[in-house]
Structures are given as C-alpha cells and as structure tokens.
C-alpha positions in Angstrom: 99.7 89.4 102.6 101.8 86.9 101.2 104.1 87.3 98.0 101.2 85.6 96.1 98.6 88.4 97.3 97.9 92.1 96.3 101.5 93.2 96.4 103.2 90.0 95.4 104.8 91.6 92.1 106.3 94.2 94.2 107.7 92.0 96.9 109.3 89.7 94.2 110.9 92.6 92.7 112.3 93.8 95.8 113.7 90.7 96.9 115.2 90.1 93.4 116.8 93.7 93.2 118.3 92.9 96.8 119.7 89.7 95.7 121.1 91.0 92.6 122.3 94.2 93.8 120.5 96.3 91.1 118.7 99.4 91.3 115.0 99.9 90.2 112.5 102.7 89.7 110.7 103.9 92.8 107.0 102.5 93.3 105.9 106.2 94.2 106.9 107.0 90.6 105.0 104.3 88.9 101.9 104.8 91.1 101.4 107.9 93.1 98.9 106.1 95.3 101.6 104.1 96.6 101.4 105.1 100.3 102.8 104.0 103.7 99.8 101.9 104.3 100.5 99.8 101.1 104.3 99.9 101.9 104.0 98.2 105.3 101.9 95.7 103.4 104.6 94.9 101.4 107.1 94.9 104.1 104.8 92.1 105.8 104.8 90.1 102.7 108.7 90.5 102.7 109.0 89.6 106.1 106.9 86.4 105.8 109.0 85.5 102.3 112.1 85.8 104.3 111.0 83.8 107.1 109.8 81.1 104.7 113.1 81.1 103.3 114.9 80.3 106.6 115.8 83.7 108.0 114.9 84.7 111.5 113.8 88.3 112.3 115.8 89.4 115.7 115.1 93.0 116.0 113.8 96.3 114.3 115.6 99.3 112.9 113.9 102.8 113.0 114.8 105.0 110.4 114.6 108.7 109.6 114.6 109.7 113.2 117.1 112.4 112.7 115.3 115.5 111.5 118.3 117.1 110.3 118.4 114.8 107.2 114.7 115.0 106.4 115.0 117.8 103.8 117.8 116.0 102.2 115.5 112.8 101.6 112.2 114.6 101.3 110.8 112.6 104.3 108.9 114.1 107.5 108.4 111.1 109.5 110.4 107.9 111.0 109.9 104.6 109.5 111.1 101.2 110.7 111.8 97.7 109.3 113.0 94.3 110.4 116.5 93.0 111.0 117.5 89.5 110.7 119.9 86.7 111.7 121.5 87.2 108.3 121.7 91.0 108.5 123.0 91.7 112.1 126.6 90.7 113.3 128.3 91.2 116.6 131.7 92.9 117.0 132.1 92.6 120.9 135.9 94.0 120.1 134.3 97.0 118.6 135.9 96.3 115.1 134.8 94.6 112.0 135.0 94.4 108.3 132.0 94.4 105.9 132.1 93.3 102.2 130.4 95.9 100.2 129.7 93.7 97.0 126.2 92.7 97.9 125.0 96.5 98.2 123.8 98.7 95.4 124.6 102.2 97.0 125.8 101.8 100.6 125.9 104.4 103.3 127.1 104.4 106.8 125.1 105.5 110.0 126.4 105.4 113.6 123.6 104.6 115.8 122.9 103.5 119.5 121.1 100.0 119.9 119.2 98.6 122.7 119.0 94.9 123.8 115.6 94.2 125.8 115.3 91.9 128.8 111.6 92.2 128.6 109.1 93.6 126.3 108.5 97.4 126.5 105.2 99.6 126.0 104.8 102.8 124.2 103.1 104.1 127.2 106.0 103.7 129.5 108.2 106.6 130.7 112.1 106.9 130.1 112.8 105.3 133.4 110.5 102.3 132.8 111.9 101.7 129.1 115.2 101.7 130.5 113.9 99.1 132.9 113.1 96.9 130.0 116.6 97.4 128.4 119.2 95.0 129.2 122.1 96.4 127.2 122.9 99.6 125.1 125.6 99.4 122.3 127.0 101.5 119.7 126.4 100.1 116.4 127.1 100.7 112.5 123.9 100.1 110.3 124.8 100.0 106.5 121.9 101.3 104.7 121.3 100.8 101.1 119.1 102.3 98.4 118.0 100.1 95.5 116.4 103.4 94.1 118.7 105.3 91.8 120.4 108.4 93.4 118.8 107.8 96.7 115.9 109.3 95.5 112.5 108.2 96.6 109.5 108.7 98.8 109.1 107.6 102.2 106.7 104.6 101.3 109.4 103.6 98.9 111.8 103.2 101.9 109.4 101.2 103.8 108.8 98.8 101.2 112.4 98.5 100.4 113.4 97.1 103.9 113.7 100.3 105.4 116.9 100.7 103.3 118.3 98.0 106.0 121.4 96.3 104.6 123.3 95.4 107.9 124.0 96.0 111.3 127.4 95.9 113.1 126.7 95.7 117.0 129.6 96.6 119.1 130.4 96.1 122.8 127.2 95.6 124.9 127.1 97.6 128.2 124.9 96.7 130.7 122.2 99.3 131.7 121.4 98.1 135.1 122.8 100.6 137.8 123.0 103.5 135.4 120.7 105.9 136.9 121.9 109.1 134.7 121.9 107.2 131.2 118.7 108.6 130.3 120.1 112.1 130.5 123.3 111.1 128.8 121.6 109.4 125.9 120.2 113.1 125.3 123.3 114.8 125.7 126.2 113.0 124.5 128.4 113.9 121.5 129.8 111.6 118.7 132.4 112.1 115.8 132.2 110.2 112.7 135.6 109.8 111.0 136.8 108.4 107.4 140.2 107.3 107.3 141.1 109.0 110.6 139.7 112.4 109.4 136.4 113.5 110.8 133.4 113.7 108.3 130.4 114.8 110.7 129.6 115.1 114.4 126.1 114.4 116.2 124.4 114.1 119.5 121.9 112.0 121.0 119.4 114.9 120.8 119.2 114.4 117.0 117.2 111.4 117.0 113.9 112.7 118.1 115.5 114.3 121.0 117.2 111.0 122.4 117.3 107.3 121.3 114.9 106.7 124.2 112.3 108.9 122.5 113.0 107.4 119.1 112.2 104.1 120.6 108.9 105.5 122.3 107.8 106.8 118.8 108.4 103.2 117.2 106.5 101.5 119.7 103.6 104.2 119.4 103.7 103.4 115.7 104.0 99.6 116.0 101.1 99.4 118.5 98.8 100.8 115.4 100.0 98.1 113.2 98.3 94.8 114.3 99.8 92.9 111.3 103.1 93.0 113.2 104.2 91.3 116.2 104.7 93.5 119.3 108.4 94.0 120.2 109.6 91.1 122.4 112.3 90.2 125.1 115.6 89.4 123.3 114.9 91.4 120.4 117.4 94.6 119.2 116.1 97.8 118.1 118.8 100.3 116.5 117.3 104.1 116.8 118.5 106.0 113.6 121.7 107.7 112.4 123.2 110.4 114.8 124.9 111.9 111.9 124.5 112.3 108.0 124.4 109.0 106.4 127.5 109.1 104.3 128.7 107.0 101.4 131.2 104.4 101.7 133.6 102.6 99.3 135.9 99.7 99.6 139.2 100.2 101.3 137.9 102.8 103.6 138.2 102.6 107.2 135.4 104.4 109.3 135.7 105.0 113.1 133.7 106.8 116.0 134.5 108.5 119.0 131.9 109.4 121.9 132.0 112.2 124.6 129.6 112.4 127.6 128.6 108.7 127.6 130.3 105.6 128.7 130.0 103.8 125.2 133.3 102.9 123.2 133.8 104.1 119.7 134.0 101.5 116.8 136.2 100.9 113.6 134.7 99.6 110.6 136.5 98.5 107.4 135.1 98.1 104.0 136.4 95.5 101.3 
C-alpha cells in the first residue's frame, strides 16, 4: 500500500509529524477500528515512501518485548518496525553523542542487538539462531512518541515507526566460539545510569525470557506478514529494552554496565 492508497493520509501525517518534530493525536482515538492489521499496512506504506526518498532499510527493531513495562503503556504484545541507514549509527568505541532537536519526546532504551551472517528462521532452536548471528552488541535505542504524553494504543505505535527514532550500536562482539552465550543472554544483568547515578537495572530475561527468544518471537510474527521481506543476511535486529524506557534531556550523559556477559557498557551524551 503506497502513500496514495487507503492509508495514504495517515502515512503522510506521520512522516510530516516526524519531520517537523510535532505531536499528533493517536489514530486509535480518532478511529476505534484502527488495529494492528491496519497499522502494519501503514508501516508498509511508510517503508515504501522512505525507500523512495532514498533511505535504505538495514534492520528491524523489536519493541515491547519487556513485559515489565506493558502495564505502563497499555500494551500486551511485542511489535516491530524497520530501521534505516539514516537512523542507525555505529560507535565501536562505545561512546557517542546524539542531538535531540529532531525528536518530540525522546526516551532511552538499553538493548542487545544482533548482526546476521545468514538468514534465520522462526523454526530454529536457540543454538541454530546463534549459528546465523555474526555478532552481538550493546545498543542504545532512542525511542520517540509523536503522541502526547506517551499515551497510545499498540496499533498507533506500529504505524508510528515502532517508536523508533535512532539506534547507536556499540562494539561488535563475534559470536563464533561462544558456546555459553545462549545461557548468558538469559541471565546477565545491566545497570543504566544518568550522570553517574543508577536509574534502573535489568536482565536478559526481561525481554521475553532472553534476547534470543525475543528474536524468535519477531521471526514468527514476520512469517505471518507476507507484505514484508524476510530477515536477510547483513541485517541488524535490536531486541527491546532491558530496563524501563526513561526520558532524556540535552546535557545529560547516560551509561551502562554489564555483569555476567562479555559485552562492554556504553556512554551516550545528548545535546
């Protein structure tokens, strides 16, 4: 469905709201029949529009995998959305600065991201999935809501880019030879700090039991959506926030520290 089709007006409104960093009313509040099926149709139209204007999709973000925050946002199932060469950047030294001017109401999410050496399948075991993954990395996703007060239905978030604003990917850790990685991805712990003070803590089990299980859930959902291309070699998947998603402001520095897994923490400044 293109921006000229059934949901063209919604697609154009969302793209304009993002470009102008302004809030709009949730679509579910205007039309109670606006559901996830309609929202993913909007997402496909937005994907097509962004590709036409020169953006290149390079991965997917999986959102709302952390059940601990479902009640806060009134959701009960994960979602996903595309990421682009315009929204993903790499910080191999685990430090970066992100400008906030283009966001409406940004929040920070510490996550585990995967880079794929070959295409995975939803039918694979955890070990088989790991065999498709070339590297893992810690990443910060900056999520953003164009809906006032972060009040929305799940369908609104699917349509609105999966709330994806930006992704900063830290040092890539090769997966090959790490036979205990599946277990560590379940049990590791992370601390998220603002200006050196811990704000929240999390664990790999928070995201549907493990980032690998969050990946499998996404692959199973994607397999039911023929309008979208399967996950391919070279793509990146980020698997959802390990802690609460917390508001950020210019002038702040956020950092993370891990225990139980050989992944370095990151530092992210905002201006």
